[in-house]
Structure formats: C-alpha cells, structure tokens
N, C-alpha and C positions, 0 to 999 in steps of 0.2 A: 544232607537234609534227611531227615527220617519221619515217617509216619508214625509218631510217638507222643501223643498228647501229655503223657505223664512226664515229658521232659520239662515241660512248664508247670507251675504250681497247680495243684489239684483243684479244678473247679468242675462244676457240674457241666459236662459238654453240651453243646447245642447243635445238633443236625451235622455232625460230621460226617462227610462222605467221600470217598476216594472214587477214582474213575480210571478203569483199563489198565494200561501198562505203565501208567504214569504214577503209581501209587507210591512211588518213593518221593514225590514231592508233596508238600502239604496241599490239602484241599480246603479251601476256605469258603465254607456255604453257610455259616452263621450269619456272617456280614458282609463278606466279600466274594466276588466271582469275575473270572475272565481277564486274562491279559493278552494283549492283541499285540500285531505289528512285530513278532519276534523274528529274527534273521532267518536265512535260507535254511541253514543246517537244522535250526529248531524246526523250522516248518516241515522238513522232510521227516523229522523224527515224531513230531506229533500230528501231522496232517495226512493220516493214513486212513484208506478205505478198508473195508474188509476184502481180503483176498490181494492186496498190494497197496502199494504207494498211491498217493494222489496223482494224477496225469498234470504233467507240467503245464498242457496247455490251460488248466484252470486256474492257473496263478498268474497274477500280473508280473509284467517284464521286471520291474524293479525288484521284486522278491527273488527272482529266479538268478539276477545278477549279484545279489550281495552275498557278502560273507557273514560269519557269525556276527550279530550286532551286539556288541557288549553294552550300549547305552541302554537298549531295550532289557537285557538281562539285567541291568541296574534298577530298573523299573519293579521287576519281577522280586527281586530281593528285598525292594523298598516295601513292598506289600507284606512279604513275609516278616521282615523286621518290624513293620509297625504293627502287626497282628500279635507277634511276640511280646512287643512292648507294651501293649493293651492289657494282654494276659498277665502280665506281670505286675500290673497296676493295683494297688489294693481298693482304691477309692472308685475305680470306673469298672462297671459290670461285675462287682463281688460276686464270687462264688459261680462265676460263668466262664467258660473256655471257648474262644472263638476258633473257628476253623476255616479252612478254605479249600475250593477246588479251583484248578485251572484248567481253561480250556481255550484254545487257540482258534481264531477265526482265519487265519492265513491271509488277513486283509481282502477277504472274499465275502461278499453279502451272503451266498448261500451257505458258507460255512459259518457264518455268524448266526443265522437264523437256525441252522440244525442245531447249534450250541444252545439257543434260547429254548427251543423245543424240547430239548432235551432236559434242561432245567425245569421246565415248568410240568413236563409230563413224567419226569422221573424214570424213562425207558431207554434203553440203549437205542432202539428204533423209537423215535418220537412218535406219539399217537395225538395229532392236533385236537384240543379241547377236552382231553381227557387227563387226568392225573392217577397215575398208577401207584401212588404212595399215600399214606393217610395224612400226611403232612407235607408242606414244602421241604425240599431238600436244602434250600437256601433262602436267605432274607433280603439280601441286596445284591444287586449285579455291579461290580467296579469295571468299568469299560463302555465302549471300546475307545482305543486311542484314536481312531480315524472316525470321521464324520460320515464316509461313505458306507461304513459298517454299523455306525451308532444309529443312524437315521432308520433303518429297517428293525433293528433290534428295539428301538424306543417305539416303533408304532404296535408291535405286537405286546411289550411290555406294559404300555399304555392301557391297552384293553382291560388289563387285571390291576391296574394301579399298583404295578410291581416296581418299586424303587430302582433307580439305574443311576449310577453317579459315572460319569465320564470325566477322564483326566486330561483329554486331548481334543475331542470334537468341539469344534469352533464355529459351524455353521449358524448363521442367526435363526434358521427356521426352527432350530430344537429349542428355543425360547418360546414358541407358541405353545401355551399350555392346552388349547384345544385339541391340537394333533398330538402332543406329546405330554400329557397331564403328569406322568411320574418321572419325567427326565431332569437330572441336576447335573451340574458339572462344576468342577473346580479350577477351570480354565475360562479366561474371558472369551466371549464370543466375537466374531469377526467386526461387528460393528464399531465396537469400542476401538479396535486396532486400526480399522479404516480411518476414524477420526484422528487418532494418533499420527497415523502415517501422514495424512493430510496437514496436521500441524507441523510435523517436522520439515516436509517439503517447503512449506510457506517460511519457517523459520530460517532455513537455509537460502531461500530465495530461488527456489528451483520452480520453474514453470513449464518447462517440457520434458515430460516423463512417460517413459516406455514401461508397459506392463505385460509380464509372462505369467500366465496362469495356467493351472493344471485343468486338463478337460475333463473335469467331472463336476459335480455340484460344490465342492469345497472351495475349488477354484473359481468357477463361475459366479457363485453367490458372493464369494469374497471380492471378486473383482466388480461386481455391480455396486455394492456400497462403497468400494474404495474410488470407483471412478466418480460417483456422486458427491463424495466429500472433496476430493481433489479439485473438482469443477467449482465446486461451491467456494472454495478459497481462492478461486481465481486462477489455479493453474490449468493446464491443458495435457490431453493425452496424445503422446506422439504416436504410439502404435500400441495395440492390445493383441497379443498372439498367444495361441495356446500350446501349452506342452502337452506332447501327446502321453497317454497312460501307458500305451504299448510302443516298442521302439520303433521308430522310423528314421531312417538317415536322411532320406530326402527331406523330411520336416525339420530335422535338426540343422541340416546345411542351410535352409531357408530361414530359419529363426537366426542363425548366425549372421547371414547376410543383412537381414533387417536391422539387426542390432548394429553391425559395422556401418551400414548407410546412413542411420538415422542420427540428426543432430543432438538427440536426447543422450546424455551422459549419464543418466540417473535411471535405473531400471528395477522395479519392484517385482519380485518374483513369488507369487502365490502359488506355493506347492509344498508336497511333502519333500521330506530332505533326499530320499533316494531317487526321485524323479529329476533332480537338478544334475545329477553326475554325468550323464550323456551330455547334456548341454554344455557343461564345464569343459568335457573334454573337447567338444569341437571348437568352443571358445578360446582354450589355451593353445590349440592347433594353429589358431590365426593369429597368436601372439596379442591378443587384443587388451591393452591396457588402458588406464584413465578412465574406466567406467567405475561408476559407484553402484555396487549392487546393493539394494535394501531388502533385508531379509525378513520374510514373514516369521512370525513364532516359531511355526513348524520346523524351520531349519537354521534359525538364527545361532543356535550355539549347537549344531550338528558336528558331531565327531566323525561320521561317516564321509563327510564331503572334504575332510582335512587332509588332503593328499598332496604331497610335495609337488606335484606337477600343477597343481591348481593355486598354490601360494601366490605366485605373482598376478593370478588373475583376480584371487578373492580378497588379497589384503586391501584394508581399508572399507570392506563392507560393513555396513551400518545397518542395524535393524531392531525389531522390537522382540524380545524374549520374555517368556513368562517370568512373573516376578518371582525370584527365588527366595529360598529360606535355608536355615540350617538345621539338619536332622542330627541331634546329639546323639554320640554313641555309634551312629551309622557306619563311620570309618573303621573302627574296631571291628565291627560285625562283618565288614567285607574282609578285612585281613584274615577273619578266622575262617574262610573258605578253603577247602583242600580236598581233592578226591578220595583221598583215604578215609576222611570223617564221613562223606557222603559217597560211597562206592556205587550207589545204584541210581545216583542222580543223573539224569540223561543231559543236564545242561554244564555240569561242572567241568566236565573233559572238554568240550568244544571251547568252552570260555579258557580254560588253561592253554589249549593249543593257540588260541588267537592272541593271548595276552604274551606268551613267550615265544611264539613264533616256532612252535615245534610240533612233533607228532607222536601219540600214543601207540604203542605197538598192538596191532591186532591182524587179524587175517587179511584185512584190505590194505594194510600198510606196505607202501612200495619199498623195494630195498634201495631206491635211489634217494630216500628222505635224507637230507644233510643232518637233521638234529632230531634226536627223539626226547620225547618227555620222560624224566626220571621220577618227578614229584618232589625232587629235593629243592626244586626252585622256590624262591621266597618271594611272596607278593609285596612284601615291604619295600624290596629293591626296585619294584617297577615304579617308575614315573610318567604314569598315564592318567588321562582326566578321569577314568573310572573310579580312581581313588580320591579325586579332588571333590571333597562333598562339602567344602566350606559353605558353598551356596550351590545347592542343586535347583532343578527347575521342574521338569516334568516328573521327576522323582518325587519332588516335594507336593506335587499336584496329586501324585498317587498316595502319598503319606497323608495329606489332608483329607482325601476321599475316604481313606480307611478309618480316620478319626471321627469324620462326620457319621459314618455309618455305626460306629461303636457308641458315640453321644446320643444317636438317636434311639439305639436299642437300651441304653442306660435310662433314657427318659421314659420308655416303654416299661422297663423294668421297675423304675420308682413311683409309677404312676400311683395317685392316691385316689381311692375311690370317690364317686361323684364329679371327678374332674374329666373323666375321659368323655369324648363326644360321641362314643357308639352306645349299643342298645342298653338300656337300664343304668347308664352311668357307670358301667363296672369297667375295671380294668383288665385287660389281656394278660393272659398267664404267658410267661417267657417261653414255655415248651410248647404251646399250643397257638400263639398268635399267627395271624395270617399277614403276607406281606403288604396288603393294602392297608392293614392297620398301623403297621410300620411306616407306610408312606405317610400317613398324618403327622407323625412325629418327625419325619425327615424335613418336612416343609418349614417346622418351627426350631429346627436344632439351631443352636447359638452357644459357641464356646470359643476357648482362647487357647491357642497354641503355646507350647513352652517359650517361643520367641516373642511371645506377648501379641501376636497378631489375632484380630478378632475374625472368626469365621462365621458366616450365615449365609442362607439362601435368600434371595429376594423372591417377588411373587413370580418370577420366571424361572426360578431355579438357578440363577446365576449368582456368583460370589462377587463382592466389590472388584470392579475390574482395576488392575494395576500392572504395568509392563516395566521391565528394565531395558535400557538402550545399550545395546552391546556393539561393540566396535572391535572388528577383526584386526589385529596388529601383529605384523611379523615379529618373531623372536630370535634370538642369536642363533639357535640350532637350527634356523630353517623352518620351523613350524609356525603355526598361528597361535596366538592367544587371545581369549574373549575378554575384553576388557569393558567393564561397566563405565559408561560416560554419562548416565543420566537415568531419569526415571520420567514414567507418565503415568499418572494418577487422574482416571476419569471422574473420580469423585471430588475433584479438587473444584474450586471456582474456575470460570472460563477465563483464559488468560494466563492461569498459574498450573495448568494441567501438566504441561511439559517443561522439564527441568534438564538443560543439558550443560555440561563442562565443555564446551566447545574447545578449550585449550589443550584438552587431553585427547582429542580425535586425531587419529593419525589416518589420512587418506591414501589411496592407492599411489604407489610410487615412493610413499614416505614424506608426502607433502603435509603441511600444517595448514595451508591455505584452502579454504572451501572451495571446492571446484564448481564450474558453472553449468547449468543445463537449461537453456532456454533456446527458443525459437529464433527470438529477435532479440539484440542486445537492448539493454534499457535505453529510455529515452530520458536524457539529461534535463534539467530544470531549463526552462526556455523553450522546451518542445513539447508536443503531445502526440499520443499515439495515433497513428492513422490505420484502420484496419485493412487488411489486404482482402480483396473480394474473393470469396470461395474457401479461404482459409480460417483455421481456428483464431480465437481473439488473442491468443498468446503469439501470433505471427503477425507483424506490423511493421509500419514504416515510422519513422520519426520525422515530424512536420514542425517547423517552426511556428511559434505562436504569431498570430496575426498582429498588426500595428494596434498598439494600445492595450495588449492582452499579455499575461505572464502566466508560466506554470512555476511553482515554487518547490516542486518535489519531483522525485524521479518517477517515470513511468505515468504522468498526468494524462488521463483520459481526454480532458478539455483544458483549455486555457481559460484563465479567467481575467475579466476586464478590470483595469484598476479604476478606483473611484476617481470623481471628477477632479479632486484637487491632487491626484498623483499621476505619475507617469512611469513606464517600464524603463528599468535600467539597460544598459548596452546588452547584457546577456539574457534579459527578459525573463529574469528568474526572481525579481523583486519590484515592487511599487516603490518609487521614491516620490516625496513631496515635490511638486513642482515649486520652482522658485517663484516668488512674487515679483511682479514686473510692472514698474510705473517709473515715470521719468523723475529721478529724485537727484536732489542736490549733493548727494555724496559721489554720484558718477560723473566722469569726465564731460560727458554729453550735457548733462543738466547744469554742471559748473560753468560751461563755455557759453552756453545760452543764457544763463543768468548774468553772466559777466557782459555780455554784449549787451543784453537788454540794459542793465545799468549804466553802461558806458554810453549808449546811445541817449538814454534819458538824460545823462550829465550832459551830453553835447546839446542836446534840446534846450536844457536849462540855461547853458552857456549862452547859445543864440539869443533867447529870450533876455537874458541878462544884457547881452550886447545891444539889442534892439531897444532894451528900456532905457540904457546908458545913452545912446544917440538917438533918441526919440525924437529929437528936434533936427536932426539931419534931414536934408531934402529927401533922401532915397527912403528913409522909413517913414515920412510923411507921405510921399508919393504912393506907399504901398499899403496905405490904410493901417496904420500900426495896431488899431484895436483888434482888427481881425488877425493881424500877424500875431499878437500877444496870445490871442485865443487859440489860433492854430498850434501855435508853439506849445500851450498848454496842454491842448488835446494830443500832441505828438508825444509829450512826456508821459500822459495816461496810456497811449497806445503801447509806447515801451514798456512800461511799469506793468501793465496788465498781462504780459507774457509770463511775468513771475508767479501769477497765480497758476497759470499751467504746470508748474513744476511743484514737486512734492508729491505726498500721498494724498489721493483723492478722499476728500470728505464731503459732507453733504454741502456744507457752506461754500467750499472752494469750487465744486461743481456747479452750484448755481451763479457764482460770480464769473466763472471763466468766460462764457459766451455772452453773457450780460455785459460786462464791462468790455469785451472786445467790440460786441456789435455797438455800443453806445459811444465809445470813445472813436471809435473808427467813422462812424456816422457825422460825428461832431468835426472830424478832421475834414472829411469830404464836404460837409456842410459849409465849413469854412472855406475850403477851396473853391466851391461852386459861388459862394458869395462874393469871394475875390475876383472871379472871373466876371461874375455879372456887374460887379462894381467897375471893373476895367471897362467893360464894353459900355456900361452906362456913362461913364466918366467922358470917354471918348466922343460918345454920341451928344452927350449934353454941351460940348464946346461949340457946336454948329449953332448959327443964328437960328432964333425962333424956336430952338428945339424944346419939345414938351417934356423931355427927360429931366430936365433942370431940378424939378421938383423931388426926383428920386435920389438926387444926389446928396449924400450924407451918410451917417452912421445907421440910421432907423432901418433901412432896407435890407443891409446885410445882416444885422443883428435878428431882423424879423425872419429873414431866410435860413439862419442859423437855428433860431430857437424851433420855428416851424419844422424844419426837417429832422431835428434832433428829437423833437416831441412825439413825432411818428414812430420812431424807433422805439423811444421809451415804452409808448403804449403797447406796441407789439411785445417787447420785453416783459412788460408788466403782465399782460394776459397769459404770457408763456409761463411765467413764475407761478401765476395762480391756478392755471389749469394743469399743467403737466410739466414740472420743473425739471431740470437736470438732476441726476441722482449718481452716487457712486455705484459700481457694479462690478463683480468678480467675473471675468469672461474665463469660463472653463474649455472654450472651444480650442485653443491655442493647444498644439501637441506637447510643448516642453516646458511651459510657463503659465502661471495664473496671472493673468492681467487685470489689473484693477484700473479700471477706467471710469470716465464720467459718460453715461448715457444721456442723449439730448432730452430723453422724456417725450416730448411732443417733436416729432421729425418735422411736421409742418410748420410749427413755428420757429424752428431752426432754420429752415430753408426760406422761409418769409423773412426773417432777419436778414440772411445773407443775400437774398434777392433784393432787398430794399437797399441795401447797402450797394449792390452791384448797379442797381437803377441810377443812384446818386452818382456814382463814379462813372458810369456811361454818359450821364448829362453833363458832368463837369468836363469829361474828357472832349465832347462833342462840341461844347460852348468854347471851350478853351481853344481847341483846334480851328474853330471858326475865326476866333480874335488873335490868332497868331501873328497877323500880318499888321496889327495895329503899330501906329508910332512907338519908337523905342522908349519915350519917356514915360508911356503907359504900357509897354509891352512886357508886364508880368505873365499875361496869358501864354507867351511861347514858353516860359518855364513851367507854367501849370501844365501845359500840354506834355511837356517831357515827363513831368512827375505823375500824371495820371496815365501816361502810356506804360510807365513801369508800374504803376500801381495795378492796372488792368491785366499786364503781362503776368505779374506774379500771382495774381488771383487766379487766373484762367489755367496756369500751369499748377496752381495748388489743388484744384478739385479733382483731376485724376490722381495726382500723387497721394492726395489725403485718403481717397477711396481704396487705393491699392496697397496701403500699408495698415499695421495694426499696432496695438500696443502703444509703447512709449515712442516709437519712431512716427506714429500718426500724430501724436501731441507735438513731436519735435517737428514735424512738416509744418503744422499749424503755426508753431512759434516762429519758425522760419519765415513763412509767409507774412506774418506780422511784422517782424524786424525788417524784412526785406521791403515790404511796401512804405512801411513808416520812414525807414532810411531813405527810401526812393524821394518821399515827399519832402523830407529835411533838406536833403542834398541839392535836388533840382530847385526848389523854391527859394532856400536861403542861404545856402553857400556862396552863390555869385553875389549877392548883396553884402555878405559878410567879407568877402574878398574885397570889395570897394570900400567898406567901412574902414577895415582893418589895414589894407595893403594899399589901396589906391585911394587915398581921402581927397585927392585933386578931382577926382570924378563925383565926388559927392557933394556937388554945388549945383544951386539952381540954374547957374548960366549952363553949366555943362548939360544939365539935363534937358533945358529948354533948346539949345542947340541942336541936341541929339534929337530931339522930338521935332524940330523944323526939319532936319534932313530926312526923317522918317516921313513927313508929310509930303514931302517933294517927291517921294518915291512911290506914293499911292498913286 
C-alpha cells in the first residue's frame, strides 16, 4: 500500500493528511477516520509514545495476550477497499478523491481521546478547544469498534456536531441524541439483540438461563436490557456473573464452578471476543460439555476463539451475528496483498507471518525459528476464513459506514442553492465546509448498496436492525464452521421477527434434539405450577388440579373449573360432557321395574276378574265386594303409576308422578280403612239392640273412601296450582347430569305423604284392634298384616329416599310403591283367591258360619 493518490483516477483531493511513521498507509481524512481494536503486534507498532513504547500496564489484559488479529486487519483492508472503490466510481463524488488517516486507540479510552484531540486541533500535541489549521483535517470519524472507547469519543465529537460512524459500538446509551447528537452506527444496538435473544430462549423453551457479562459498560448495559427482556418473556436468570477485564485466575475458577453447579444448560455471554478465551481455557480443562453457549454479536463469528482445544466445548454454540453481506471484488483485492508490493507497510509482514506460520529474517529473528518466510508463498493456497468473504459481517459494517460517509459528502457536493438549511440558504463549498455542516446531510443520508439493501439512519442514528443466527458446527478437519440457521429482523411484525431453521441446528455433542435448560421440569396437563417460597417463578412444584378442575396445557399456572355440564376426565386435562342420567326404559333397571309394575297390575286385574266372576260366592259377598272392586282398581292404578316415574322427565310427567301416586295410594288406604271399619261395624251390628245396624251397608264405606280421597285431591290441587313439580337438571353430581323432578312446594309434598301416612296409621290401628274378630268376619287380620307391610315399607323408604340421588332415588320410590302395593294385594286378596280357586269347598255359607261360630266361642 502506498501513499500515492495518483494511483487512483485523478480527482481533486480533499484534505489528505498523513501521520507519523505510518505514512506508508493510506490516510483517510476526507471521509473516514480511525480503525481500532488491532491485535497486539499492531498495537506495539502503532501505540508508541515519545521516547519509547507504551507501557504494558496501560493496555488491557486481552490485548497483551493476543497475537496478530487477522480479522481486524480485514476490517482495515475493507475501509481501504471501500475508499478506493468510491474513488473509482464516476457517479459518486465526481472529481473528488477521498483519503484516510488511521489512528489506533489500543482499546484504551485515553488513547482514543488523544486521537480525537489530534483530529480536532491538528497538532501532534493536542491543544484543547484550539485548531491549528485553517480547516478541518477530516470530515467524518469512522470508529471506534468498541463501546468503551466510542462513548468518550462521541461525547467530545458531539460538542462540535462532528459526525462519527461506529461499526461495532452497540451500547444503547449511544442512541441518546441529547448526550451524543452526532453519533451514528452501522451495527444494531444491544436493545434489539436483547429482544432477539429473549425470543430465541422462548422459542427453544429455555427458562433457566445463566448470563456472563464483561465488567464494563458494554457488558453491564447489555445485561440489564437482556435480563429485562428475558424476564418479560417468562424465563428466569439462574446466575449473572461478571467476566473480569483484567485477568484473575481466582475469578475464572469461581466462574467455572458456578457454571458447573448450575442447572442452567444455556449460558449467554455478553463480552468481546478476546475476553472469553481465558474462560474457555478453564472450562475446557474441566471437560465441561453439554452446555449451550449463546454468543453475543461481538464474538458470534470470532476467529480468535476458534482453537482446537475449544472445539469440544464450543461446538453447538448458537448466537446473534451482525447481518452480513457480500462485498463484490473484495476477495480479489485481498489476494493482491504482498510484502513486495507494499514494502513499507507495517502490517503486511505480521499478517504474512500469521497466515503462513513463518518468520521474516531480521535482527530479532531467533536462529531456532523452524520456518522462514520467503515471499514465494501464495495467498490463493490458504484456506482460512480471512479470504471467505462471501458473507462478511463486521467488515460489511465498515464497508457500509464508508459508503454512508461518501453519500453524505455527495449530497453536500450536489446541494442546490436555496435548499440548504444554513445561513442565506446557500450551499457549502466542498473544500471549505465544516464537519457540523456535513452532520446535517449525514442524518438524512439514504442509499442502496450493490446487494440491494437500503441503508439509512433513524432519528437515533441507528440503521434498521437485523441479525443472522449462527450455529457453530464441527467440521471433518477438526475445526468449526459458522452456519447460518436463521435471521432476526426487528422491523418485522411481532411474532415474525425470529425465523429459525431448527432442523439444521447441531447442538453440543452432535445432537439434533434441542437441549433443555429449566429449573423445574414442565408440569404436564392435569397439573398446575406451585411456586416455591423464596425462589424464582421458574422454580416450582407440580400440583394436581383440585377436584372438578383441569389444566389443558403444559405449565399451567392455574387450573380452570369445568362448566356445570362437564367433568374432568381421569387425567384432568380435558372437560368431558357429563352423561345425562335418569331412569330410562332402555336400561336394565328401568326395564325390570316397568316389567314388575305391569306384571303386578296384571295380577291385580286378574284378581279383580276372579272377584267379579265369583261375585255371588259367599267369601266375596262377605268381604264387601264393592270395596274389593274399588281396592283392586286402586291397586292397579298404584302399580301403573310407577310407570310415570320411568323415562325422561318432562313437565307433564313431573306433575303426574307424585299426584297420581298420592291419590291412588290414598284411594287404596281409604278402601282398606273402609273395609276395616265395615268389618268392625258388621260385627258390632250383630248384637241385639245395636245402634250400628243403620250404618251397615254400602253408603258408609263409599262415603269414607270419597271423603278421604277428596282431602288428598284438594291437597294435590293446591299443590299443582301454587308450586307444581317441574323437571330440573341437577349439576351438583360429580360425574353425571341428573334430570329429575323437583317437588316444587316441599311443604305440599310432605303434606301429601303425611296425610297418606296418617290414613295408613289409622287403618293399621283399627285393623290391629279388630284382628281377633270371629273368622267369618276376620278380614281385619289380613288387613293388619297388609298395613304392617305397608307401614314398614314406607318407614324404610324415607331414609333410603333421602340418602340416594338421581335415578336411584326414583328407583327407591318405585320399589316402595310396588312393595307396598304388592303387600296389600298379597295379604288381603291372595288368601281369598286361594279359597276361591283351590279350596272351593271352603267357599260356602255353612263353612263360613261354622267358622264364625267357633270364633265366637273363643271370644
């Protein structure tokens, strides 16, 4: 490389200036300034004081430990190439030649400020707030690559509105236009990356994350925004530890121990590339594998860290890298480098030694050097990432920054009178403009790169944020390749910003399955998360949902209660509709009860037919056949009324159930009571001078039946008029929806049952007192047994009825109806049917009279 502006097409030069012993390098002062972060040998070559080298105590540890940093040298060459490219374009800055001056900050704030003061004052020994030149020696400052040095530079340059474009500084503070009004950058700031990292961790389901941050503004500011975004996404921070800027073995041992003991398998490192090497050395010694290292853009594609001893540890690393682009013709430019072409360049020979692993012969070369550089080596035969420029990242940011400065200068050059917002609306002359005037054009610059990408700065001096997702995958030759597996575009709509090709990601150990990093394993559906006291929300226990509740997704915070018509399944992960329950004709229980009801009603009808056929026989006449017919008809109704209880309850059947049951049973009991009273009166009326003879006959029993039944009818009538029974869906049952009939008025229901019980009790008492009457009239004995059965059934019915629900409650009532009715039919009529059908010789007046006479003797 030569200081020869005539090597490019002849344009009128603008402010070309060379500095010190580095005259053999191009000095870019019209539009570009300052490359920083060069490797150790470059620092010692360029970082000199008067009277000797810079004291090593003034240099950060990571600089002292580095060898020649090829990648940073690539950035320098990118700036040179971009400048030459612009100088050869006829349509951009016509008749103007750009130059550049290079000043290294050595990654030290003091050196960066010294360079800025030199630029502003124009003197070897800077004089603050004075300029010793008639015009500025430079127009734009390109740099620095580090936030730690860019911040103090931007504070001073902002006082003069001197444009500064950084290609690497990413701290969010620099977007504050009040503090740093003239700062621009071609790399996205950390807030955008923090959002992307939080989305990535959420995408992979990582909730327990460790953070290692460099102990300076870059690391601390980056970690603050990152922690905020991660916690906003629902994840938690397992640990947050600081990487020392200066080497400390005790600190690195502590960090290694923290990483080893933590359950976090995912660790985000916010640091510059050189600060990680010492940590990786210690981690590799511990043979710590299985961890997922998430790389910040500052080291996500670092060649410095790619050492063979780190391959097992760092393979599978995934991170955010600056969105790269292709620089056309740059590869050919790199291949043209050679020490013979640029014999006075201080950097070509160190680069050559690093690239080919040889040493040039000089007075300091040891005789033990195994290989000497000859100059015959060919760069084309090297297969190193330095020449892999299909997609470059930081170099592309440098390339973009140079073009942004050039386009801003072009806009100033092509200004039309009356359009410039300065005094008198006149345009600035290209040879006499001030940097603060160029700052106006820098804010509005907008252009398109050769790749089609549109470049502009927003109101904060930032370009549209975009990152590539890079995965570190081992290769067959034992090294690591950077594989693009996705992209993060912060300008895209929410939910579409992160795009990952997950199938192409290779994790540590060569696994394709995504590793887990959680404090507690996920709670399966059917469980909910119960926080542990005093621990982050990501540490929890899994508690089964309570009865009647479900959780239908993983890691549910709360369980949800099923609606009234649903119930949880066995796993409690879904609500299922409760089956509808009622006593149906289609189920065995309903069919059995219906069959028994019909059979009993048929038997009652058959007995009625027998009594009607043998109505003239003595035994039928002796038992008041009118009441017998009426009782048998009532029993038929009692048996058949149970059918109303079976089937889907509707309003009509609900109203008929209890009413027909109550009236038919009162009719039965009234007939039984009339029979009992008739027997008593008939016996008493046989005595001489008895006053009861006038009550003998059919009128009294019919009157008793009618009066007793009428009272029940009145009760039921008022019941139906005021608050009748109605169908109701009972949701209280755990596993079924019970469709049942609600009594409506409970008072009326119990009045109906109470009245029936009263009649039954009276009938039982009267029949019990009359049980010893003569056999010819002794139907009271059978009535006593029948009422004993009746009362026993209904007394046991009440607790059974109240202790059941649903269809079984209905079945209990039907069973009580059938049992009590069968008791009446069996005890009262079966003995008579036995005599009529089996023992007809007993069905004679003489037999009954003889039996009655024997009975009288026993009284």
